[in-house]
N, C-alpha and C positions, 0 to 999 in steps of 0.2 A: 266394736260396733258403733259406740258413741263417737269415737274418733272418726270413723268412716263417714258417719252422718254429718259430722261437723265439716269435714272436707268437702262433701257434696254441697252443703249449704254455702260454704265459702266460695266454691267454684261458681255456684249460681249467682251469687252477689257480684263477683268479679265479671262474669260473663254479661250480666245485665248492665253493669256500668260501662263496659267496653262497647256493647251494642248501642247504649244510649248516646255515648260520645260519637259513635260512627254515624248515627242518624241525626245528630244535632244540626239544626234545631227542629223541633217538631211542634213548637207553639210560639206565640209572640214573645219578644224580648223587651224588657224595660231598660231604658237608658236614662239613668238618673242624672239630672243636671242641677248643680247647686245654686243657680241664680234664676231670677225671675224671667218670664217671657219678655222678649224684646231686647235683651242684653246681647252683647257680642257672643258670649258663651252659649246662649240659647240658640242663636242663629247658626253658629258653626256646628253645634251638636245636631241640629235638625238637618243640615245639609248632608252630614255624614250618615245620620240615621236613615235618611231616605234612600241613599245608594246602598247602604248595608242591607236594608230590607230586600232590595232587588237581588243582591248577591246571595243572601241566605235563603230566600224564598219564604220568609216569615216577616210579619210586621216588626219593626223596631220602633217602639213608641217612646218618645222623649217625655219624661215626667219632671216638672220643675219642683224642686224641694229646697226652697230658699229659707234662710233664717239661721240664727244662732251662729253667725260667722261660718256658714256652710256646714256646721257640725251635724245638722239634721240629716242631710244627704249622706254624709260619711258614716254616721252611726247606723243608718238603715241598711246600707250596702254591706257594711262590715259584719252584720248579723244575718244576712240573707243566705239561702242555701247555695252551696258551691256547685250549681248545675249549669251556669252560663246564661240563665234567664234574667238575671239582674246584673246590669253593668253600670259603671260609674264614669261619667265624663268629668274628670277631675282637673283642676287648674292649680297654678302656683299658690293661689291664696289659701285654700284649705290644706294643701299638701306641704307648703313651706312657710307661709306667713303666719297662719293661725297657730300652728304648733309652736312657733317662735314667740307668739304673743300671749298664749294662754298656757298655764301650767296644767290644768285639768281638762282633758278632752275625752269624749266617749269613744275615741279610736286612736290607734297608733299608726301614723302615716307610713311607716316602713314595715310594719308587721301584719296589719289587718286588711290588706288588699293584695290582690295578685296583679302585678303589672302586665299589661298586654302590649301596648304600643304608644309611643309618643305620637301626638297628632300634629303639633306644630307650635308656632310662636305668634303671640299677639303683638301688634304694634300699639304702643300706648303713648299718648302725648301729654305734656304739661300745658294746660290751657289757662288763660286769664280772660276775664271779661274785657271786651274791647274798650270799655270806658276807662279802664285803668291806664294811667299815662306812662305805660312802659311798652317797649317794642322788642325787647329781647331779655334773656335771663339775667345778664349783667345789670340791666336797668331795673328789673324786678327785685334783685337782691339789694341794690342801692335804695330803692323806694321803701322796701320793707325795713331796712336798717334806720331810715329816716323817720319812719312811721311805725314804731313797734306796736304790735298787737292791734293795729288798725284793720288789717286784712283778715278775712275769713277764708279758710280752705276746707274743701269737702273731701270726704273719702266714701266710696261706695262699697269697698271691700277691704280685706286685710292687706291685699297687695298694694292698694293705694296708700294705706297707712305706712307701710315699709318704704315705699317710694318717696313719700313726702318726708319721712324721718331722715332718709339719706340725703334728700335735697336740702333740708334746712340745716342739718348738722355741720357739714363741711363749709358752709357759707357764713360761719360765725354765729351759730345758734340763733338763727332768725326767729323772730317772735311773730307767730300768726295764731289765730284762734281756730281750733279744730272743730268742725261741725260734721259728725258722722251721719251717714245715711244707710238705709238698708239695701240700696242698689244705685248704680250709676245713673239710670234714666231719670229718677226722681231728683237726684242731686244736680243733674245737668240743667233741669228747668230753673233751679235757683241760681245756677251759674250764669245762665243767659239773662235772667232778670236782675243780676247784680246783687242778690242777697248774699251770695258768696262771690269771691273774686278769683280764686285759684283752685285748680283741681287737675289731678291725673285721671284720664279716662281713655278708653279705646275710642277710635274715631268713628265707629259704626253709627252712633246717633249724634255725635258732635259735628260731623262733617258738614251738614247743611248750614249750621249756624256759622261755621268757619267761612264757608263760601258767601254767606250773606254779610259777613263782616262783623258779626256779633261776638265772635271769639277770636283770640289771637294766640297762636302756638308759640311756646318758648323752646320746645325741643322734644325729641322722641327718645324713648327708652331703648330702642333698637341699637345694636352695635354699629349699624350702618344706616344711612338715610333710607327711608321707605321709598320703594319704587313708585308708590302712589302719591307721594308728596316730597319729591326731591328738593323742594325749596326750603324744607324745614330741617334745621340741623339736628344732629344727635345731641344729647345732653353733655356728652364728653366734649364735643365741638363748642357747645354753648358756654362751657366754663366749669363743668363737673367731670373732670377726667377719670375720677375713681367711682363714678356711678356704676353699680353692678347688678341692680335688680333686673331680673329677666322674667317676662310674662310668658308662660307656656301652658300647654294642655296635653293631657294623655288620657287614655282609656284603661280602666282597671276593672278587675273582676272581684268577686268575693274571695275571702281567704280559702285556700285549699282547692282552687279551681283546677280541674284536670289538665294536664299538659296538652292533650289532644285538642281540647276546646280552645286553649290559649293559642295554640299554633294555627288553628282554623281561623280564629278571629283576627290574629295578627296578619295572616296572609290576605284575607279579604279586605281589611282596612288599609293595608299597605297598597294594595292594588287600586283601591278607590282614590287614595291620596295622590297617586301618580297619574290619574286620568286628567287630560288637558282641561276638559269642561269643569271638573271639580276644582282644579287649581284656580281657574278663572273665577268661579263663584266665591271661593274662600279668599282669594287675594282682593276681590272687590270689597271684602269686609276688612281689608288691611290685616288679614291673617295669613301667615305663610306656612303651608303644610310641610310636615317633615315626619316621616315614619321612622320607626326604630325597632330593634329587637326588644323582646320583653326584658332581657338582661340590661340592655342599655337604659331603658326607662327606669329600672330599679336603681341603677347608678345615678341617673339624673335626679331622681327623687331624694336620695340621700345627700347628694352634693348640694342641691338647691336649699335643702333644709339647713345645712351648715352655713351657706352664704347669707341666707335671710337672718339667721340667728346672729351672725357676726355683724351684719349691717345694723340691726336693732341695738346691739350692745354698744357699738361705736357711736350710735346716735343718742345713747343714754336712755333708751326705752326699756323698761323692765317688764318681764312677763307677769301677767296677773293671774 
């Protein structure tokens, strides 16, 4: 009798779970973004969330959880219920760079999240203040060698730290002073004012200053020239042929997220990313949409973690 009751109880639990997944979603969904409002990550997340709200018939609300090298956002999602109502818009910084930079994290990038789909690739540019007497990367390298430790460079996230480490190392261990910031928008203000002179950043907020002649681009991290800025060379073309840092983003769920929910979200997000009007909005932010299967995102996550770790090791940067 006890065994029979246990089977009935188990059947009820399974049936309830299946029904919940079949009717998903029945309430608003939180999409946690690890950067402040106004950043490229925030803007792209909100474009996707708006369309996903329409597709799912429930609000998808972006919540900005910045701080602690994005660990705050990761820790919260890794501990949330596996019901599909807490999702994570995750980028290369917390998934690849931060684990390579820090020994102790409140999450494991390959075990504590459920991959759903790749979202796309960011274009990032190496900028200098226009008052700096250099016009290209070769001149920047020569100027830095002639003026060791005179220049200040900013980073607004862990991805920027890795990108600068890889830029400085193969150029003869260039000496610049690192000035870390909590986000790119704040650092950009100081770049424009010439408090700092060098910085990697996405072009979302930097573009107006570039057009005004206040910033000068040295190159892009993309493997090809950006369609929105074909006049700017890739860093490989500019003189760093082994530059390999990639800036990407994906959407993840909590650990143990049911397959049915993963498949539903993957399908809806993939459809959104293939819409012409969405592509135009994203590409206007110099972000290039690219969906994937959940398995492909899992592979990308593991692969990028190895690439970032190798880049830091070669640059002589030790995990803390």
